[in-house]
N, C-alpha and C positions, 0 to 999 in steps of 0.2 A: 504494500500500500504506500503510495507516494504522499508523504505528509511532512510538512515543515512546521517549525514552531510558529504559533499564532500569537502575536503580541497585541492584537487589537483589543481595546479596552471598553468597547461599547457592546459587547455580546449580550444577547437577551437569553437568560437562562431561568425561566419561570419554574417555580417548584410545583405549581398547580395552576389550572386554568382560571383566569378571571372571567366571570360570567359563564362558566361552564365550558370554556375552551382555552386554548393556549395562544390565541391570536394576540399579538402585541398591540398596544394602543397606537393610534395615529396613522393607521393604514387606510387607504381608500379602497372601496369595493371595486373589483374588476368585473366580477360576474357571479351570479348565484342561480341555482336551480334546486327545486324541491321534489323532484320525482314525478311531476305532473305532466311533463312534456317530453315526447320523444324527439320531435323536430318541429320547428315553426319558422316559416319564412326562409327555409334553406339553412337553418342554424340548429345544430345538434343541441340537445338539452333546452332549446328555446333561448340560448344565450347568444347574444349578438357577436361575441368574439369568436365563436366557433363557425367553421364551415359545416356543411351537412355531413351526415354519416356516409362513410364508404363501407359497403358490404358486398358480399358475394351476390351477384345479380339474381341467383336462384334462391337466396336465403328466404325462408318463409317469413312473412311479416310478423308472425307471433314470436319469432326468435329475438326480436328487439321491440319491446312493447311496454306501454304504460299499463300497470295492473292495479286493481283496487287493493289497498294495503293499509288497513287501520293501524298496523303496528309501526309505521314509519315514525320515528321519534320526533321529526320536525312538525308532525301534525297535519300534513297535507292530505292524508287519506289515500295516497297513491305512491308507487315507486316505479322506477324504470327497470324492467327485468331483462337481463341479458342471458340468453340460452346458447350454450356452446355445443356444437354438434360436429363430430368428425366428418360428416358428409359435406361440410361447407368450409370454404376458405374466404376470409381469414378467421374462421370459427364463429365470430359474431360481428363486431363492427369497430371502426376506427374513426375518430373525428379530431381535426386539428384546430387549435385556437391561437391567434396572434393578438398581441396587445402592445401598447406603448412600453418601451423598455423600462424595467424596474430594477432596483438594486436590492430590494427586499421583496420576497414573494412568499405569501402564506397560502397554503392549499389545505382545504378540509373536505373530506368526503365521508359519508355514512354509508356503510355497506352491510348487507346481510348475505352471508355465504350459505346458500342452501346446501351446497356440496363442497367437499374438500378437493381442491385440485390446484396445481401450480399455474399461475397466470400473471401477466403484467397488467398494471392498472393505467399508468400514464408515463409519458416522457416529459422531461423538462428540457427545453432547448437552451443552449449556451452560445448564442451566435457571436458574442464578443470574443470567444475563443476560436471557433470555427463553425461553419454551418453544420458540420457533421459531428460536432461534439454535443453530447447530451447525457442526461442521467435518466434511468428508468427505475420505477418502483414496482415491486412484485411480491406476491406470496409464493414462497417455496413449498416443496412437498410436505415438510414437517410442520408447516404453519408459521414458520419464521418470516419476518418482514425484512426486505432488502431494498437498499438504494444502491444502484450500480452505475458507474460511469462507463460510457463506451465512446470511443472516438480516436483521435490521433495518438493518444497515449496507450491505446489498447483497451482492455477491460479491467476496471478497478472496483472492487467492492468497497463502498464508502460506509454503509451502515448495514449490519446484519444483526438482528435482535438475538440470534442464537449465540453470538460471540460475547466475550467479556467486555466490560466497559473500557473505553468509551464507545467503541464501535457498536456494542449491543448491551443487553441486560440479561443475557442467558435465558431468553424466553422465546416461546412460540405463540405469540398473541393472536394470530389471525385464525380464530376458531370458527367453527360452523354453528349454525342454529341460533344466532343472536346478532343483534345490531352492534356494529363496531364503529367507533368514530376514529378515523385515521387523520392525523395532522402532519403537515410538513412546514417547517420554516427554513427558508433558504436566504442567506445573506451573501451578496456577491463580494468579490475582492474590491478593496477600496481603490486600487490602481493596478494596471497591468504588471504582472510579475511579483506582486506583493504577497499573494497567497495568505490573506487574512480573512477570507470568506469562511462561512461555516453553514452547516445544515443540521437541524435537529428533527427527529421524528417521534411522534407519540401515538399510542393506541389507547383509546379510552382514558386520556389525560396522563397516562403513565409514559415517561420517556423510555423509548426502546432502543435508542442509539443516537449518536451524533458524530459528525466529522468536522474537524477544524484544520484549516491551512492546507487543504489538498491542492496539489499542483494541477489537478484536473478541473478546478473551478474557473470562473470567469468574472468579468466586471459588470455583467447585466444579464437579465433573463427576459425574454419577450415571446415565449411560445410554450404551450403545453399541448400534448396530444393524448386524448383518452384512447387507450390502446387495448381494447377488449379482445385479446387474443390469448391462445394457449398453444404451446407446441403440439401437445397431444392431450386428448381427453378420452376416458374409457368408453364413453358412449355419448350421453347427453348430460350436461351439468349446468347449473344455474347459479347466478348471484343477482341481487337487487341493489340498486343505488337509490337512496332516499334523499341525499343532499350532495351537491357539489358547490363549493364556495371558494372564491379566490379573491385575495386582496393584496395590495402592495404599495410601495413607495419608491421614489427615486431621489 
């Protein structure tokens, strides 16, 4: 893992979430969804920052659909259900979002894993490093949470909840059968080559890992991609998303 000493002194390390989340104060909302919209006006989740869903042309409409869901913790009464099936490629759907570049990016999503399977949730683009440099978030087979860089430097595990601190907290928190609140806070490097950026991840308000001073980081973020794919699934597996929320500052 390519890590250098982080001397930045304005890091945000909350011990618990204010207002029920770990979102720092002072950020501006970039976009929000509550599980009631599949797509609207050509925008996935009904969020204007997103392009529309890219799916296999033969994907049944029900494999990506809003379903009635009284259990959604945000109280909308619905959730967006993703059904993965080995008969289709890319298993379910992908949607990309772009927004004005930020130096601090907070991402929160609430997910209900009906089935246990390894899959990616989203990519964070780091165009200030290179257009092909990005980090992806995923559930691994044991239920551990990962944030992995891929790009010009190869593939680097930044956060793995199954690892010891600070990279993880020796846990496998992405369990099935209950709503989970997953949060990311990403702070960019203050200048090119300084390597004082960091990222922290939480599941249900508990920190599951962090990375500081990675040479894989950059000076801004301006893209995420919801990447509902899995390399393989045994047959048909499902998860539901009840909230997607992004905020940031520059």
